[in-house]
C-alpha positions, 0 to 999 in steps of 0.5 A: 782230232784236236782237243782244246782246254779253256780255263777261267779263273776269278781274280779278286782283291778280296783274297789279296790278288790283283788282275793287273799283277796276274796280267803282267805276270802272264805277259812278262811285262810291266803294268800299272793299275788305276791306283798307281801300284806297279807290277813289274815282271819284265825280267821274267823268263819263259814267256814264249809269246805275248800279244794283244789281239783285237778286231780291225775296228777296235779303238787304238787305246785298247792295244796298249796293255 
């Protein structure tokens, strides 16, 4: 029998954190937020797989991180 684990974490600027930085780190990608700050983790090693999964009828702009 499979056992699943789901963990939710709130990431807020109040404590000096950034959701965009967290997403860039987890994906090993380079992302910019609405304020122009860039989080570049493209050289991060150890990311086995990262993808954006969307339903078929989703807007195309949602596929871009």
